[in-house]
LODRENTOR-652518 format. One record per residue (C-alpha): residue number from 1; residue in one letter; x, y, z. Coordinates in steps of 0.05 Angstrom, whole numbers, plus 5000, padded with zeros to 4 digits. Layout:
% residues N
+---------+------+------+------+------+
| vexdren | vonu |   px |   py |   pz |
+---------+------+------+------+------+
|     NUM |    a |    X |    Y |    Z |
...
+---------+------+------+------+------+
***
This chain:
% residues 342
+---------+------+------+------+------+
| vexdren | vonu |   px |   py |   pz |
+---------+------+------+------+------+
|       1 |    m | 2030 | 7905 | 3280 |
|       2 |    n | 2022 | 7833 | 3263 |
|       3 |    t | 1968 | 7774 | 3258 |
|       4 |    k | 1962 | 7698 | 3245 |
|       5 |    t | 1945 | 7679 | 3175 |
|       6 |    p | 1940 | 7609 | 3136 |
|       7 |    l | 1979 | 7619 | 3078 |
|       8 |    l | 1979 | 7580 | 3011 |
|       9 |    t | 2057 | 7576 | 3012 |
|      10 |    d | 2049 | 7517 | 2952 |
|      11 |    y | 1997 | 7487 | 2912 |
|      12 |    g | 1970 | 7435 | 2965 |
|      13 |    k | 2002 | 7465 | 3023 |
|      14 |    i | 1978 | 7517 | 3071 |
|      15 |    e | 2015 | 7537 | 3131 |
|      16 |    v | 1995 | 7581 | 3197 |
|      17 |    i | 2039 | 7642 | 3195 |
|      18 |    e | 2055 | 7706 | 3232 |
|      19 |    q | 2039 | 7758 | 3181 |
|      20 |    d | 2059 | 7831 | 3190 |
|      21 |    l | 2014 | 7888 | 3167 |
|      22 |    p | 2037 | 7956 | 3145 |
|      23 |    p | 2016 | 8020 | 3179 |
|      24 |    l | 1944 | 8041 | 3162 |
|      25 |    g | 1942 | 8088 | 3101 |
|      26 |    e | 1901 | 8145 | 3085 |
|      27 |    e | 1820 | 8119 | 3070 |
|      28 |    e | 1837 | 8055 | 3095 |
|      29 |    a | 1809 | 8010 | 3148 |
|      30 |    l | 1836 | 7950 | 3185 |
|      31 |    i | 1788 | 7896 | 3189 |
|      32 |    e | 1785 | 7831 | 3238 |
|      33 |    l | 1753 | 7773 | 3205 |
|      34 |    e | 1693 | 7751 | 3231 |
|      35 |    y | 1674 | 7686 | 3184 |
|      36 |    g | 1695 | 7671 | 3112 |
|      37 |    g | 1658 | 7627 | 3059 |
|      38 |    i | 1708 | 7574 | 3016 |
|      39 |    c | 1693 | 7583 | 2946 |
|      40 |    g | 1701 | 7533 | 2888 |
|      41 |    t | 1755 | 7586 | 2866 |
|      42 |    d | 1793 | 7568 | 2933 |
|      43 |    v | 1789 | 7498 | 2919 |
|      44 |    h | 1812 | 7509 | 2848 |
|      45 |    i | 1879 | 7551 | 2874 |
|      46 |    y | 1892 | 7500 | 2926 |
|      47 |    n | 1887 | 7443 | 2871 |
|      48 |    h | 1935 | 7483 | 2821 |
|      49 |    s | 1875 | 7487 | 2769 |
|      50 |    h | 1863 | 7560 | 2768 |
|      51 |    p | 1899 | 7594 | 2710 |
|      52 |    t | 1928 | 7656 | 2745 |
|      53 |    a | 1935 | 7648 | 2818 |
|      54 |    k | 1997 | 7633 | 2848 |
|      55 |    p | 2029 | 7616 | 2919 |
|      56 |    p | 2048 | 7642 | 2959 |
|      57 |    i | 1979 | 7683 | 2970 |
|      58 |    i | 1926 | 7691 | 3027 |
|      59 |    l | 1859 | 7661 | 2994 |
|      60 |    g | 1790 | 7681 | 3009 |
|      61 |    h | 1747 | 7737 | 2976 |
|      62 |    e | 1677 | 7725 | 3013 |
|      63 |    y | 1675 | 7747 | 3090 |
|      64 |    s | 1649 | 7788 | 3144 |
|      65 |    g | 1688 | 7823 | 3194 |
|      66 |    r | 1688 | 7886 | 3241 |
|      67 |    i | 1729 | 7954 | 3239 |
|      68 |    v | 1784 | 7952 | 3287 |
|      69 |    e | 1817 | 8020 | 3264 |
|      70 |    i | 1789 | 8067 | 3207 |
|      71 |    n | 1834 | 8130 | 3176 |
|      72 |    s | 1788 | 8166 | 3134 |
|      73 |    n | 1756 | 8235 | 3124 |
|      74 |    k | 1706 | 8210 | 3073 |
|      75 |    r | 1672 | 8154 | 3106 |
|      76 |    t | 1640 | 8186 | 3164 |
|      77 |    d | 1588 | 8127 | 3166 |
|      78 |    l | 1634 | 8077 | 3189 |
|      79 |    k | 1662 | 8071 | 3260 |
|      80 |    s | 1707 | 8017 | 3300 |
|      81 |    g | 1660 | 7954 | 3316 |
|      82 |    d | 1619 | 7964 | 3258 |
|      83 |    l | 1601 | 7901 | 3221 |
|      84 |    v | 1622 | 7902 | 3143 |
|      85 |    t | 1643 | 7867 | 3086 |
|      86 |    s | 1680 | 7891 | 3024 |
|      87 |    h | 1673 | 7889 | 2950 |
|      88 |    p | 1739 | 7841 | 2933 |
|      89 |    l | 1766 | 7868 | 2869 |
|      90 |    e | 1799 | 7926 | 2835 |
|      91 |    g | 1801 | 7942 | 2764 |
|      92 |    c | 1857 | 7984 | 2731 |
|      93 |    g | 1815 | 8047 | 2732 |
|      94 |    t | 1825 | 8068 | 2659 |
|      95 |    c | 1800 | 8017 | 2607 |
|      96 |    t | 1729 | 8021 | 2578 |
|      97 |    p | 1701 | 7972 | 2629 |
|      98 |    c | 1729 | 8005 | 2687 |
|      99 |    l | 1708 | 8075 | 2664 |
|     100 |    t | 1633 | 8048 | 2651 |
|     101 |    g | 1621 | 8023 | 2722 |
|     102 |    s | 1642 | 7949 | 2702 |
|     103 |    a | 1711 | 7937 | 2732 |
|     104 |    n | 1688 | 7856 | 2738 |
|     105 |    a | 1701 | 7852 | 2658 |
|     106 |    c | 1774 | 7895 | 2665 |
|     107 |    r | 1825 | 7856 | 2633 |
|     108 |    n | 1876 | 7870 | 2687 |
|     109 |    i | 1833 | 7858 | 2737 |
|     110 |    k | 1857 | 7845 | 2813 |
|     111 |    i | 1815 | 7802 | 2859 |
|     112 |    d | 1823 | 7795 | 2924 |
|     113 |    g | 1851 | 7724 | 2946 |
|     114 |    i | 1866 | 7706 | 2871 |
|     115 |    q | 1913 | 7764 | 2845 |
|     116 |    v | 1924 | 7793 | 2907 |
|     117 |    d | 1926 | 7771 | 2987 |
|     118 |    g | 1855 | 7758 | 3003 |
|     119 |    f | 1814 | 7756 | 3073 |
|     120 |    f | 1829 | 7688 | 3113 |
|     121 |    t | 1873 | 7720 | 3157 |
|     122 |    k | 1858 | 7752 | 3227 |
|     123 |    r | 1866 | 7824 | 3202 |
|     124 |    f | 1871 | 7847 | 3139 |
|     125 |    i | 1869 | 7926 | 3112 |
|     126 |    v | 1820 | 7944 | 3062 |
|     127 |    p | 1803 | 8018 | 3022 |
|     128 |    v | 1744 | 8048 | 3052 |
|     129 |    s | 1715 | 8059 | 2983 |
|     130 |    k | 1705 | 7980 | 2981 |
|     131 |    i | 1668 | 7974 | 3052 |
|     132 |    y | 1599 | 7960 | 3060 |
|     133 |    k | 1564 | 7966 | 3130 |
|     134 |    l | 1521 | 7913 | 3154 |
|     135 |    n | 1462 | 7915 | 3203 |
|     136 |    d | 1491 | 7905 | 3274 |
|     137 |    s | 1436 | 7861 | 3280 |
|     138 |    l | 1451 | 7810 | 3228 |
|     139 |    d | 1483 | 7745 | 3242 |
|     140 |    p | 1557 | 7757 | 3218 |
|     141 |    r | 1552 | 7687 | 3185 |
|     142 |    l | 1499 | 7715 | 3136 |
|     143 |    g | 1555 | 7766 | 3117 |
|     144 |    s | 1606 | 7718 | 3091 |
|     145 |    m | 1547 | 7699 | 3039 |
|     146 |    i | 1540 | 7769 | 3009 |
|     147 |    e | 1601 | 7759 | 2952 |
|     148 |    p | 1572 | 7702 | 2927 |
|     149 |    l | 1501 | 7727 | 2926 |
|     150 |    a | 1524 | 7789 | 2889 |
|     151 |    v | 1549 | 7736 | 2836 |
|     152 |    a | 1476 | 7713 | 2828 |
|     153 |    v | 1452 | 7786 | 2828 |
|     154 |    h | 1499 | 7803 | 2772 |
|     155 |    d | 1479 | 7745 | 2728 |
|     156 |    v | 1407 | 7755 | 2735 |
|     157 |    r | 1414 | 7828 | 2723 |
|     158 |    r | 1458 | 7812 | 2656 |
|     159 |    s | 1404 | 7760 | 2634 |
|     160 |    e | 1351 | 7817 | 2630 |
|     161 |    l | 1297 | 7776 | 2662 |
|     162 |    s | 1222 | 7794 | 2659 |
|     163 |    v | 1168 | 7781 | 2710 |
|     164 |    g | 1135 | 7719 | 2685 |
|     165 |    q | 1193 | 7682 | 2647 |
|     166 |    d | 1209 | 7616 | 2656 |
|     167 |    v | 1285 | 7605 | 2689 |
|     168 |    f | 1322 | 7533 | 2687 |
|     169 |    v | 1387 | 7538 | 2720 |
|     170 |    v | 1437 | 7476 | 2706 |
|     171 |    g | 1473 | 7460 | 2769 |
|     172 |    a | 1453 | 7468 | 2845 |
|     173 |    g | 1514 | 7489 | 2877 |
|     174 |    p | 1518 | 7552 | 2912 |
|     175 |    i | 1518 | 7598 | 2852 |
|     176 |    g | 1462 | 7553 | 2815 |
|     177 |    l | 1419 | 7555 | 2880 |
|     178 |    l | 1432 | 7630 | 2893 |
|     179 |    i | 1415 | 7648 | 2823 |
|     180 |    a | 1352 | 7608 | 2831 |
|     181 |    l | 1335 | 7645 | 2890 |
|     182 |    v | 1349 | 7711 | 2859 |
|     183 |    a | 1312 | 7697 | 2798 |
|     184 |    r | 1249 | 7680 | 2833 |
|     185 |    l | 1250 | 7743 | 2879 |
|     186 |    a | 1259 | 7780 | 2811 |
|     187 |    g | 1192 | 7757 | 2787 |
|     188 |    a | 1210 | 7691 | 2745 |
|     189 |    r | 1145 | 7646 | 2733 |
|     190 |    r | 1178 | 7583 | 2743 |
|     191 |    v | 1247 | 7572 | 2766 |
|     192 |    i | 1270 | 7496 | 2756 |
|     193 |    l | 1340 | 7464 | 2764 |
|     194 |    c | 1378 | 7400 | 2748 |
|     195 |    e | 1433 | 7367 | 2790 |
|     196 |    v | 1461 | 7302 | 2799 |
|     197 |    n | 1484 | 7311 | 2876 |
|     198 |    s | 1422 | 7281 | 2910 |
|     199 |    y | 1446 | 7324 | 2972 |
|     200 |    r | 1437 | 7383 | 2936 |
|     201 |    r | 1376 | 7369 | 2901 |
|     202 |    e | 1343 | 7351 | 2968 |
|     203 |    l | 1371 | 7422 | 2989 |
|     204 |    a | 1340 | 7458 | 2934 |
|     205 |    e | 1279 | 7426 | 2944 |
|     206 |    s | 1271 | 7438 | 3016 |
|     207 |    l | 1273 | 7514 | 2991 |
|     208 |    g | 1213 | 7503 | 2945 |
|     209 |    f | 1248 | 7495 | 2874 |
|     210 |    f | 1230 | 7433 | 2825 |
|     211 |    v | 1296 | 7399 | 2813 |
|     212 |    f | 1306 | 7347 | 2760 |
|     213 |    d | 1367 | 7286 | 2764 |
|     214 |    p | 1397 | 7297 | 2693 |
|     215 |    t | 1417 | 7224 | 2694 |
|     216 |    l | 1348 | 7197 | 2687 |
|     217 |    p | 1322 | 7182 | 2618 |
|     218 |    d | 1284 | 7236 | 2583 |
|     219 |    f | 1306 | 7285 | 2622 |
|     220 |    e | 1306 | 7345 | 2572 |
|     221 |    q | 1240 | 7324 | 2549 |
|     222 |    k | 1208 | 7327 | 2616 |
|     223 |    a | 1241 | 7390 | 2630 |
|     224 |    l | 1212 | 7419 | 2562 |
|     225 |    d | 1147 | 7389 | 2578 |
|     226 |    i | 1132 | 7436 | 2635 |
|     227 |    t | 1139 | 7485 | 2586 |
|     228 |    e | 1091 | 7455 | 2538 |
|     229 |    d | 1153 | 7440 | 2495 |
|     230 |    k | 1166 | 7524 | 2485 |
|     231 |    g | 1235 | 7518 | 2526 |
|     232 |    y | 1260 | 7576 | 2581 |
|     233 |    e | 1268 | 7639 | 2561 |
|     234 |    i | 1335 | 7639 | 2608 |
|     235 |    v | 1379 | 7588 | 2621 |
|     236 |    f | 1436 | 7591 | 2663 |
|     237 |    e | 1487 | 7542 | 2661 |
|     238 |    a | 1522 | 7540 | 2727 |
|     239 |    s | 1554 | 7474 | 2729 |
|     240 |    g | 1613 | 7484 | 2689 |
|     241 |    a | 1609 | 7416 | 2665 |
|     242 |    k | 1623 | 7391 | 2592 |
|     243 |    a | 1562 | 7336 | 2591 |
|     244 |    c | 1520 | 7401 | 2610 |
|     245 |    a | 1535 | 7448 | 2554 |
|     246 |    g | 1485 | 7425 | 2501 |
|     247 |    y | 1429 | 7445 | 2555 |
|     248 |    m | 1444 | 7517 | 2537 |
|     249 |    t | 1418 | 7502 | 2468 |
|     250 |    s | 1370 | 7442 | 2475 |
|     251 |    l | 1326 | 7483 | 2535 |
|     252 |    t | 1330 | 7555 | 2515 |
|     253 |    a | 1262 | 7578 | 2477 |
|     254 |    q | 1264 | 7613 | 2410 |
|     255 |    q | 1304 | 7674 | 2415 |
|     256 |    g | 1317 | 7659 | 2486 |
|     257 |    t | 1381 | 7676 | 2534 |
|     258 |    a | 1433 | 7631 | 2554 |
|     259 |    m | 1478 | 7651 | 2611 |
|     260 |    v | 1547 | 7623 | 2620 |
|     261 |    v | 1564 | 7620 | 2688 |
|     262 |    g | 1601 | 7560 | 2708 |
|     263 |    v | 1675 | 7553 | 2696 |
|     264 |    a | 1693 | 7500 | 2646 |
|     265 |    g | 1753 | 7455 | 2658 |
|     266 |    e | 1749 | 7434 | 2589 |
|     267 |    p | 1726 | 7470 | 2522 |
|     268 |    y | 1647 | 7461 | 2518 |
|     269 |    p | 1612 | 7423 | 2451 |
|     270 |    i | 1561 | 7481 | 2427 |
|     271 |    e | 1512 | 7465 | 2375 |
|     272 |    t | 1519 | 7530 | 2328 |
|     273 |    f | 1466 | 7513 | 2284 |
|     274 |    k | 1414 | 7513 | 2345 |
|     275 |    i | 1439 | 7582 | 2363 |
|     276 |    l | 1430 | 7607 | 2294 |
|     277 |    s | 1364 | 7572 | 2273 |
|     278 |    r | 1340 | 7596 | 2348 |
|     279 |    e | 1363 | 7664 | 2341 |
|     280 |    l | 1391 | 7652 | 2414 |
|     281 |    k | 1429 | 7695 | 2456 |
|     282 |    f | 1490 | 7676 | 2494 |
|     283 |    i | 1519 | 7720 | 2555 |
|     284 |    g | 1587 | 7706 | 2596 |
|     285 |    v | 1583 | 7728 | 2663 |
|     286 |    r | 1646 | 7749 | 2711 |
|     287 |    i | 1641 | 7764 | 2788 |
|     288 |    h | 1602 | 7827 | 2795 |
|     289 |    p | 1610 | 7899 | 2790 |
|     290 |    q | 1605 | 7940 | 2850 |
|     291 |    q | 1533 | 7962 | 2841 |
|     292 |    d | 1509 | 7890 | 2841 |
|     293 |    f | 1556 | 7880 | 2902 |
|     294 |    a | 1520 | 7934 | 2938 |
|     295 |    e | 1451 | 7912 | 2916 |
|     296 |    a | 1471 | 7839 | 2948 |
|     297 |    v | 1477 | 7877 | 3007 |
|     298 |    n | 1417 | 7914 | 3015 |
|     299 |    l | 1378 | 7845 | 3000 |
|     300 |    v | 1418 | 7824 | 3060 |
|     301 |    n | 1405 | 7876 | 3108 |
|     302 |    d | 1333 | 7883 | 3088 |
|     303 |    g | 1329 | 7798 | 3108 |
|     304 |    a | 1299 | 7782 | 3035 |
|     305 |    l | 1335 | 7717 | 3031 |
|     306 |    n | 1364 | 7713 | 3098 |
|     307 |    a | 1330 | 7647 | 3116 |
|     308 |    e | 1351 | 7615 | 3053 |
|     309 |    l | 1419 | 7642 | 3061 |
|     310 |    e | 1425 | 7610 | 3131 |
|     311 |    k | 1401 | 7546 | 3105 |
|     312 |    m | 1454 | 7541 | 3056 |
|     313 |    i | 1511 | 7546 | 3110 |
|     314 |    t | 1525 | 7475 | 3131 |
|     315 |    n | 1598 | 7466 | 3156 |
|     316 |    i | 1635 | 7514 | 3200 |
|     317 |    f | 1715 | 7504 | 3210 |
|     318 |    p | 1758 | 7547 | 3250 |
|     319 |    l | 1804 | 7601 | 3216 |
|     320 |    d | 1868 | 7559 | 3227 |
|     321 |    k | 1843 | 7495 | 3200 |
|     322 |    l | 1835 | 7526 | 3129 |
|     323 |    e | 1866 | 7465 | 3101 |
|     324 |    d | 1820 | 7416 | 3131 |
|     325 |    a | 1759 | 7454 | 3116 |
|     326 |    i | 1785 | 7457 | 3034 |
|     327 |    k | 1795 | 7380 | 3039 |
|     328 |    f | 1727 | 7374 | 3067 |
|     329 |    s | 1698 | 7413 | 3008 |
|     330 |    i | 1736 | 7364 | 2963 |
|     331 |    e | 1723 | 7301 | 2996 |
|     332 |    d | 1652 | 7310 | 3022 |
|     333 |    q | 1591 | 7295 | 2980 |
|     334 |    e | 1534 | 7314 | 3030 |
|     335 |    h | 1553 | 7386 | 3048 |
|     336 |    f | 1537 | 7455 | 3012 |
|     337 |    k | 1568 | 7515 | 3044 |
|     338 |    v | 1632 | 7514 | 3084 |
|     339 |    i | 1652 | 7576 | 3120 |
|     340 |    l | 1708 | 7593 | 3170 |
|     341 |    e | 1699 | 7623 | 3238 |
|     342 |    a | 1759 | 7672 | 3258 |
+---------+------+------+------+------+
***
C-alpha cells in the first residue's frame, strides 16, 4: 500500500514522495485525508524554529478524513466511509500526568506531525482509540478546526473561568480568537482582545468582539477603563510576543489569573512584584488532553460555533501544494486560517 505524501525532507524544503504504508494492525484504521489545517507549529518546523521536530517528517496534526478500512473488535461505532478526526498525541502511559488523564503534560510526549509523522498525506493509519466520529452532515472543512478548538477548550477549562467574569485575550490569531469564542460560550461577561494586525482585528470584530490596537496611546488604561480600573479576572496571553508579556500583570485583576498560551520566541520579562502584590496566579497550558479534544468534537457536532469556525477559514490549498501554503502563511498578512484539501 502506498500513498502520495508531501514530506519535509529538510528545513525549508518539502518534496512530494510515494510513501509505503504498513499493513493495518489490530485496533487500527486507515484514514483518507479530507482537509488539514496549517498551524503555526508547522510553520516553525518548516523554518527550523521548533525545539524538537526534525526532518524528515510528515507535518500536520489538524485534520478531518474518512475511514477507508478498520480493523477493530472494540469500536463497533465506526465503519468505512465515516467522517472522523483523531486526538493527535500519545504520552508514555506511565508517568503521573498520563495516569491522571493529562498526557498532554507528559515529558516524553509524542505529537503527530512533530515528534512522529503527521496527517498531511493522502492516507495514514491511526489507533482506533484516538478516533472521533463526526456528523455525516458536517462540512469536512470544519473537522480540520477541531484540534485548535480543543486547545481553546483546554485553556479555558484550566483558567477556571466562572460565569460573569471579564476576560482579556492578547493576540487575535487562530488560538486567541478561538479562546475568545469558547470563553464567551462559557459565560464570560465581557471578552476583550488586542491585536496589532488590522485584518485579524476586523475579523474578530465581525464575530462580535471589541478589539484594541495595542500600539495606540494609552491602550492599557483604556482597556482597564472598561472594567472601571478593576482589571480582568482572566488574561490569556496568546501572542507569544515579548512586547505583550507585561499585559499579564498590568491588565489582570487583583487575585486574577494569567494564562500563558503563546509560545515565546525569547524569554518574557515579567514583573514579579506585581505577581506577589496582587496575588496573581500564572498557569501554563500545553496542547490538550483527550477529554478536551472530545469536548471540542461535541461542540462542532452540535454546531455551537460552526458559523464562526467557517468564517475563520480564509484560504484553501491543494495537499500537494503544502510548501506554497506554508510560504503563503508566512508572507501574507491578510489571511486567517489556511487549510489543505486532499
